[in-house]
C-alpha positions in Angstrom: -3.8 9.3 -21.2 -1.4 9.7 -18.1 -2.7 7.8 -15.2 -1.6 8.5 -11.4 -0.5 5.5 -9.2 0.2 6.4 -5.6 2.8 4.6 -3.5 2.0 3.8 0.1 5.2 2.5 1.2 6.3 5.6 3.3 3.3 5.4 5.2 3.6 1.9 6.3 7.4 2.7 6.9 6.1 5.6 9.4 3.7 3.2 11.2 6.4 0.5 11.5 8.8 3.1 12.9 6.4 4.2 15.6 5.1 0.8 16.6 1.8 1.8 16.2 -1.5 1.1 14.1 -1.2 4.6 12.4 -0.9 6.2 10.0 -2.8 3.6 8.2 -1.6 2.5 4.6 -4.9 1.1 3.8 -6.8 4.4 5.0 -4.2 6.4 2.7 -4.9 4.0 -0.4 -8.5 4.9 0.3 -8.2 8.5 0.3 -5.9 8.3 -2.9 -8.7 6.2 -4.4 -11.5 8.8 -3.4 -9.3 11.7 -4.5 -8.9 10.1 -8.2 -5.6 7.9 -8.0 -5.9 5.2 -10.8 -3.7 2.9 -8.8 -2.0 2.2 -5.7 1.5 0.9 -5.6 3.0 -1.0 -2.7 6.4 -3.0 -2.4 5.9 -6.5 -0.6 9.3 -7.1 1.0 10.3 -10.7 1.9 10.7 -9.5 5.3 7.6 -7.6 5.7 9.4 -4.7 6.9 6.9 -2.2 6.0 3.7 -3.6 4.3 2.2 -6.2 6.2 0.2 -9.3 4.9 -3.0 -7.9 6.6 -2.6 -4.6 4.7 -2.6 -6.6 1.4 -5.6 -8.6 2.4 -7.6 -5.6 3.3 -6.6 -3.7 0.3 -7.7 -6.7 -1.9 -11.0 -6.6 -0.4 -11.6 -2.8 -0.4 -10.0 -1.2 -3.4 -11.8 -0.8 -6.5 -8.9 0.5 -8.5 -5.6 -1.4 -9.7 -3.3 -2.4 -7.2 0.4 -2.7 -8.4 2.5 -5.0 -6.3 6.4 -4.6 -6.3 8.2 -7.6 -5.1 11.6 -9.2 -5.4 12.1 -12.4 -7.5 13.8 -14.6 -5.0 13.5 -18.3 -4.0 
């Protein structure tokens, strides 16, 4: 069966570009989960340019679906 994973990186990019607290990647992830998504995908960059540590902490607490982390393999 095909499953749907929703990537929330661009929502975090908008938030960071605006320098505000919205749009919220956490809220977007919860909306996607509510709408039937099977997983949430996010790219945790070493420089934390988009997704922030706090986003990850909150998502770990509130999501009941799978979370797919994309990360670089670096020292």
